[in-house]
Backbone bond lengths (Angstrom), bond angles and torsions (degrees), N, CA, C in turn:
res aa  C-N    CA-C-N  psi(-1)  N-CA   C-N-CA  omega(-1)  CA-C   N-CA-C  phi
1 M - - - 1.448 - - 1.536 110.30 -
2 Q 1.322 115.86 -41.69 1.465 120.26 -178.96 1.524 111.38 -66.67
3 I 1.331 116.86 -35.03 1.460 120.67 179.25 1.527 109.86 -67.07
4 A 1.322 116.07 -43.90 1.472 119.84 178.94 1.526 110.60 -62.45
5 L 1.317 116.56 -41.67 1.466 120.22 178.44 1.524 111.03 -62.20
6 T 1.320 116.65 -42.46 1.466 120.89 179.09 1.526 111.04 -64.37
7 I 1.323 116.93 -43.18 1.461 120.92 179.87 1.523 110.62 -63.76
8 F 1.326 117.02 -48.43 1.467 119.84 -178.70 1.523 111.98 -69.31
9 A 1.319 118.13 -33.62 1.470 119.80 175.43 1.526 109.86 -64.38
10 G 1.327 116.88 -42.49 1.463 120.40 176.91 1.517 112.03 -62.80
11 L 1.334 117.15 -43.31 1.465 120.64 177.30 1.529 111.76 -63.77
12 T 1.327 116.12 -36.94 1.462 119.96 178.31 1.524 110.53 -64.68
13 V 1.315 116.85 -45.94 1.471 120.65 178.35 1.523 110.21 -62.86
14 F 1.325 117.15 -42.73 1.459 121.59 179.09 1.526 110.96 -61.07
15 S 1.337 117.55 -44.48 1.471 120.10 179.47 1.523 111.18 -68.46
16 F 1.332 117.52 -34.87 1.464 120.18 178.73 1.525 110.89 -66.97
17 V 1.321 116.82 -43.23 1.471 120.48 178.66 1.527 109.80 -63.97
18 G 1.332 117.15 -42.67 1.459 120.40 176.87 1.514 111.87 -62.59
19 W 1.331 116.29 -41.89 1.463 120.64 178.73 1.534 110.55 -63.92
20 L 1.327 117.27 -41.96 1.470 119.87 177.31 1.525 111.43 -63.06
21 F 1.334 116.81 -41.82 1.464 120.48 178.25 1.530 110.41 -59.46
22 Y 1.322 116.75 -48.38 1.462 119.28 -179.51 1.525 111.97 -72.28
23 S 1.319 118.34 -25.55 1.467 120.02 173.99 1.519 110.64 -63.50
24 V 1.326 116.29 -41.50 1.464 120.46 177.16 1.532 110.08 -64.47
25 Q 1.330 116.89 -42.62 1.460 120.81 179.90 1.527 111.12 -64.52
26 V 1.321 116.84 -42.83 1.469 120.48 177.96 1.517 109.87 -64.48
27 H 1.326 117.02 -42.40 1.469 120.22 -179.64 1.529 111.20 -62.12
28 R 1.319 116.71 -41.40 1.470 120.14 179.30 1.521 112.23 -67.15
29 S 1.324 117.23 -33.91 1.460 120.09 -173.51 1.527 114.03 -95.66
30 K 1.327 118.40 -15.17 1.466 119.70 -177.08 1.521 111.01 -74.71
31 P 1.323 116.79 150.47 1.464 119.46 174.97 1.532 110.65 -62.26
32 A 1.303 116.92 150.06 1.467 121.38 -176.17 1.528 112.26 -62.58
33 D 1.322 117.75 -30.04 1.460 120.14 -177.97 1.533 113.31 -82.57
34 L 1.312 117.74 -4.66 1.461 121.64 179.52 1.525 109.08 -88.30
35 A 1.327 116.40 114.31 1.470 121.64 -177.35 1.520 110.81 -80.27
36 W 1.339 116.13 155.15 1.458 120.47 174.73 1.519 110.40 -72.74
37 R 1.331 115.87 -37.51 1.463 119.17 -177.71 1.513 109.32 -62.36
38 G 1.297 117.84 117.72 1.450 122.24 179.05 1.512 113.93 76.64
39 I 1.326 117.58 24.47 1.466 120.16 -175.42 1.525 111.66 -60.07
40 V 1.317 118.42 -33.50 1.459 120.62 179.68 1.523 109.85 -65.98
41 K 1.329 117.94 -43.96 1.463 121.39 179.17 1.521 110.89 -66.31
42 I 1.324 116.81 -45.48 1.458 120.80 -178.08 1.525 110.45 -60.55
43 V 1.319 116.58 -46.42 1.463 120.56 -179.87 1.526 110.31 -66.93
44 A 1.342 117.12 -37.28 1.463 119.82 178.83 1.523 111.17 -63.05
45 L 1.320 117.49 -37.13 1.467 120.77 -178.70 1.527 112.68 -81.94
46 E 1.314 117.20 -38.18 1.462 120.66 -172.49 1.525 113.31 -104.10
47 G 1.307 118.45 -10.29 1.460 121.63 -176.68 1.515 110.85 89.76
48 V 1.324 115.26 161.56 1.460 121.04 -178.44 1.527 108.90 -79.75
49 P 1.340 118.03 122.60 1.469 119.79 175.55 1.525 110.49 -58.84
50 Q 1.303 117.14 143.58 1.463 122.34 -175.10 1.535 113.70 -52.04
51 P 1.334 119.99 -46.30 1.477 118.04 -178.79 1.533 113.25 -62.67
52 M 1.345 117.33 -28.07 1.465 121.68 -178.57 1.519 112.73 -86.60
53 N 1.306 117.86 -9.60 1.454 122.72 -171.59 1.531 113.08 -54.60
54 A 1.310 117.44 -37.28 1.464 120.98 -176.73 1.528 112.80 -73.95
55 F 1.316 117.81 -22.97 1.465 120.80 -172.07 1.526 114.51 -111.46
56 Y 1.316 118.10 -28.08 1.460 120.46 -170.53 1.525 113.19 -61.98
57 G 1.314 117.70 -43.38 1.465 120.41 -179.00 1.515 112.08 -59.97
58 R 1.318 116.60 -43.80 1.470 120.59 178.96 1.529 110.69 -67.74
59 W 1.327 116.40 -39.63 1.463 120.61 177.85 1.527 110.52 -59.67
60 F 1.326 116.09 -45.39 1.462 121.68 -178.07 1.524 111.01 -63.95
61 V 1.326 117.21 -45.41 1.463 121.25 179.19 1.528 110.29 -63.20
62 L 1.319 117.63 -43.07 1.466 120.27 -179.62 1.525 112.38 -69.65
63 L 1.332 117.76 -30.09 1.467 120.33 174.67 1.525 109.80 -60.88
64 W 1.331 116.72 -48.24 1.459 119.95 -179.79 1.517 111.89 -72.16
65 A 1.331 118.05 -34.04 1.466 120.28 176.20 1.523 110.07 -63.41
66 F 1.326 116.60 -43.04 1.458 120.29 177.71 1.527 111.00 -61.45
67 F 1.316 116.83 -42.78 1.462 121.13 179.09 1.532 111.00 -61.00
68 V 1.309 117.10 -51.49 1.465 121.35 -176.88 1.525 110.98 -65.99
69 L 1.325 117.11 -45.98 1.468 119.81 -179.28 1.522 112.20 -64.69
70 T 1.317 117.57 -37.50 1.467 120.33 177.25 1.523 110.42 -64.51
71 C 1.326 117.10 -43.10 1.466 120.23 178.77 1.522 111.19 -63.12
72 I 1.324 117.97 -41.65 1.468 121.11 178.71 1.529 110.60 -66.35
73 T 1.329 116.89 -42.77 1.465 120.46 179.54 1.520 111.03 -61.37
74 V 1.318 117.06 -45.10 1.471 120.46 178.17 1.525 109.94 -63.68
75 A 1.325 117.56 -40.65 1.461 120.39 179.85 1.529 111.45 -62.19
76 I 1.329 116.10 -43.36 1.470 119.40 178.56 1.527 110.71 -64.39
77 A 1.334 116.50 -39.75 1.464 120.62 -177.20 1.524 112.53 -69.12
78 V 1.323 117.59 -37.38 1.468 119.49 -172.70 1.520 114.16 -98.28
79 W 1.320 118.70 -13.74 1.460 120.28 -174.85 1.534 113.13 -55.63
80 P 1.335 119.64 -45.99 1.475 117.91 -177.97 1.535 113.65 -80.89
81 T 1.304 119.09 5.36 1.469 121.45 -176.73 1.528 110.59 -105.36
82 D 1.316 114.65 -179.73 1.461 120.59 175.63 1.527 111.76 -76.37
83 H 1.316 116.72 -3.95 1.463 120.88 -178.22 1.524 111.81 -104.18
84 S 1.316 117.30 29.42 1.460 121.43 -176.79 1.528 112.61 -65.44
85 F 1.319 118.17 -13.70 1.457 120.27 176.19 1.530 111.55 -63.35
86 F 1.341 117.35 -18.61 1.470 120.54 176.87 1.524 112.35 -66.10
87 V 1.335 117.70 -17.92 1.465 120.12 176.11 1.524 109.63 -59.17
88 V 1.312 117.22 -35.43 1.463 122.23 179.64 1.528 111.31 -93.76
89 I 1.307 117.28 -42.98 1.462 121.72 -174.15 1.525 112.84 -72.72
90 F 1.326 118.50 -40.19 1.459 120.81 -173.78 1.530 113.51 -59.29
91 P 1.347 120.72 -47.55 1.467 118.24 178.79 1.528 113.05 -59.08
92 L 1.316 117.30 -36.04 1.461 120.66 178.59 1.529 111.07 -66.83
93 L 1.319 116.56 -45.19 1.461 120.60 178.62 1.524 111.85 -66.47
94 F 1.319 116.63 -41.03 1.461 121.44 -179.97 1.526 110.16 -62.85
95 Y 1.339 115.87 -42.97 1.463 119.25 176.79 1.528 110.42 -64.43
96 Y 1.325 116.63 -47.54 1.462 120.90 -174.53 1.527 112.01 -63.15
97 F 1.323 117.43 -42.21 1.461 120.27 -174.38 1.519 114.64 -95.95
98 F 1.356 119.62 -7.93 1.453 119.67 -176.66 1.530 113.05 -133.46
99 I 1.305 117.83 -60.07 1.461 121.87 -171.35 1.521 112.15 -66.25
100 R 1.306 118.55 -41.34 1.461 119.05 -175.19 1.527 113.06 -66.48
101 Y 1.327 117.80 -17.58 1.457 120.95 174.98 1.529 110.40 -58.90
102 F 1.316 117.35 -39.34 1.453 122.12 -178.52 1.522 112.46 -86.23
103 M 1.332 117.08 -17.58 1.457 120.71 -174.22 1.525 113.52 -91.80
104 W 1.313 117.81 -32.88 1.460 120.09 -171.60 1.515 110.51 -128.32
105 E 1.308 115.66 147.26 1.459 120.79 172.92 1.526 108.24 -79.05
106 K 1.306 116.36 157.78 1.466 120.01 -177.20 1.523 111.87 -59.37
107 D 1.335 117.06 -36.07 1.467 120.13 -179.78 1.527 112.47 -64.22
108 D 1.332 117.33 -23.84 1.466 121.09 -179.51 1.517 112.22 -77.57
109 L 1.309 117.02 -20.82 1.457 120.97 -174.73 1.517 110.01 -99.85
110 T 1.309 115.18 123.26 1.459 120.07 177.89 1.516 108.09 -116.78
111 D 1.327 115.16 77.18 1.477 120.38 -177.46 1.497 109.09 -81.79
């Protein structure tokens, strides 16, 4: 169990560092009028701007890899404890407070 946790924690850190690297690259190459909030929706509707073309696909894959690996790492860490409810709750909270920022524009969210 400890080996799996170590492996997935390492993969999570690796995907996060990769995602941060590509976030910087996307930020440098994106047009100034393109907001981060809802960037996935905006790009899906309008297409990937040419300067971002080289980085956006990798950024998107690493965003989801980071999400999935973080959820698996937390699940492995909490499963044998009294906090195993985080296996279900953590992905929902992680999506709500982090992932949806990149997926939806503020006007789409009616919280």
